[in-house]
C-alpha positions as CSV (number, residue, x, y, z in Angstrom):
1,D,57.9,-22.3,-19.6
2,T,58.8,-26.0,-19.5
3,S,61.5,-25.5,-22.1
4,G,63.5,-23.2,-19.9
5,N,62.6,-20.0,-21.8
6,P,62.3,-17.0,-19.5
7,S,58.8,-15.7,-19.2
8,S,57.6,-12.2,-18.7
9,I,54.6,-11.7,-16.4
10,T,52.7,-8.5,-16.5
11,S,50.0,-7.6,-14.1
12,V,47.3,-5.1,-14.7
13,I,45.3,-3.5,-12.0
14,V,42.0,-2.0,-13.1
15,T,40.3,0.4,-10.8
16,Y,36.6,1.1,-11.4
17,V,35.3,4.4,-10.0
18,D,31.5,4.5,-9.7
19,N,30.3,8.0,-10.1
20,T,26.7,7.0,-11.1
21,K,24.0,8.1,-8.7
22,P,21.3,5.6,-7.8
23,T,17.9,5.9,-9.5
24,V,15.2,6.8,-7.0
25,T,11.5,7.4,-7.4
26,I,9.0,8.5,-4.7
27,T,5.2,8.6,-4.9
28,H,2.3,9.2,-2.5
29,T,-1.2,7.6,-2.2
30,P,-4.0,8.4,-2.3
31,A,-3.3,10.9,-5.1
32,N,-5.8,13.5,-3.6
33,P,-5.9,12.9,0.1
34,T,-8.6,14.2,2.4
35,N,-8.2,15.3,6.0
36,K,-9.3,11.8,7.0
37,D,-6.7,9.9,5.0
38,K,-3.4,8.5,6.0
39,V,-0.9,9.1,3.2
40,T,1.6,6.4,2.2
41,F,4.9,7.6,0.7
42,T,6.7,4.9,-1.2
43,A,10.3,5.3,-2.5
44,T,12.1,2.8,-4.7
45,A,15.7,2.8,-5.7
46,S,18.2,0.9,-7.8
47,D,21.9,0.9,-8.5
48,L,24.4,-1.5,-10.0
49,N,26.4,-1.5,-6.8
50,G,23.3,-2.0,-4.6
51,V,21.4,0.5,-2.5
52,K,22.8,1.3,1.0
53,Q,19.9,3.4,2.2
54,I,16.7,5.2,1.1
55,S,15.5,8.2,3.1
56,I,12.0,9.8,2.8
57,Y,11.5,13.5,3.7
58,V,8.1,15.0,4.3
59,D,7.8,18.8,4.9
60,N,11.6,18.9,4.8
61,V,11.9,16.6,7.8
62,I,13.5,13.1,7.5
63,R,10.6,10.8,8.4
64,K,12.1,7.3,7.6
65,T,15.4,5.7,6.6
66,C,15.5,2.2,5.3
67,S,18.9,0.3,5.0
68,A,20.0,-2.4,2.4
69,V,16.6,-2.4,0.6
70,T,15.3,-1.2,-2.7
71,S,11.9,0.0,-1.4
72,C,10.9,2.1,1.6
73,Q,7.5,3.3,2.9
74,Y,6.4,5.9,5.4
75,I,2.8,6.4,6.4
76,G,1.9,10.0,7.5
77,G,-1.2,12.0,8.3
78,A,-4.0,12.4,8.5
79,Y,-3.2,16.0,7.6
80,R,-5.3,19.2,8.2
81,K,-7.7,20.3,5.5
82,R,-6.5,22.8,2.9
83,T,-2.8,22.3,3.8
84,T,0.0,21.7,1.3
85,H,2.7,19.2,2.0
86,T,6.0,18.6,0.3
87,Y,8.1,15.4,0.0
88,Y,11.2,14.0,-1.7
89,A,13.5,10.9,-1.3
90,T,17.2,10.2,-1.5
91,A,19.1,7.0,-2.1
92,T,22.7,6.2,-1.4
93,D,24.6,3.5,-3.2
94,N,27.1,1.0,-1.8
95,S,30.1,2.3,-3.8
96,P,33.1,3.8,-1.9
97,S,32.0,7.2,-3.5
98,A,28.6,6.9,-1.7
99,N,26.7,8.5,-4.6
100,V,23.4,10.0,-3.7
101,G,20.3,10.1,-6.0
102,R,17.2,12.2,-5.4
103,D,13.6,12.4,-6.6
104,P,12.9,15.0,-7.7
105,L,16.4,16.1,-8.7
106,S,15.8,19.4,-7.0
107,G,12.9,21.0,-5.1
108,T,10.1,18.9,-3.9
109,K,6.9,17.1,-4.9
110,S,3.7,18.2,-3.2
111,F,0.0,17.6,-2.6
112,I,-2.9,19.5,-1.2
113,V,-5.2,18.0,1.4
114,S,-8.9,18.5,0.6
C-alpha cells in the first residue's frame, strides 16, 4: 500500500465445467400426413453456452445438420401410403465438453402415412 506495508495478493482461478446437455425438441407437420404431403421436421435447441449444431435424423439416416443456430428444418416426402417413418434430433453445445442432447432421449418418434 502507499504506507509501505507489505501486501499479500492471492489469485483464485475458477474453472467451470459444463456437463449440461442442450435441450432439444423435434416435431413434424402435418401431424397425420398422406402420401401426397411433404413432411416438415423442425428441431429447436437451447443451451447456456450456445448451440454448435442441430442434426435431424429420419429413418435412422442423418438428413440435415445446421450449425450455430437454434432451429433447423428438413422437408421430406412425400412418403408411400401405409408406411411408418421414424425420426429424432440431436443438438451439441459450444462447451469444451461438446455435450449432446437428444429428442426423444432414447428411441425415436414416428408417424404413419395414410
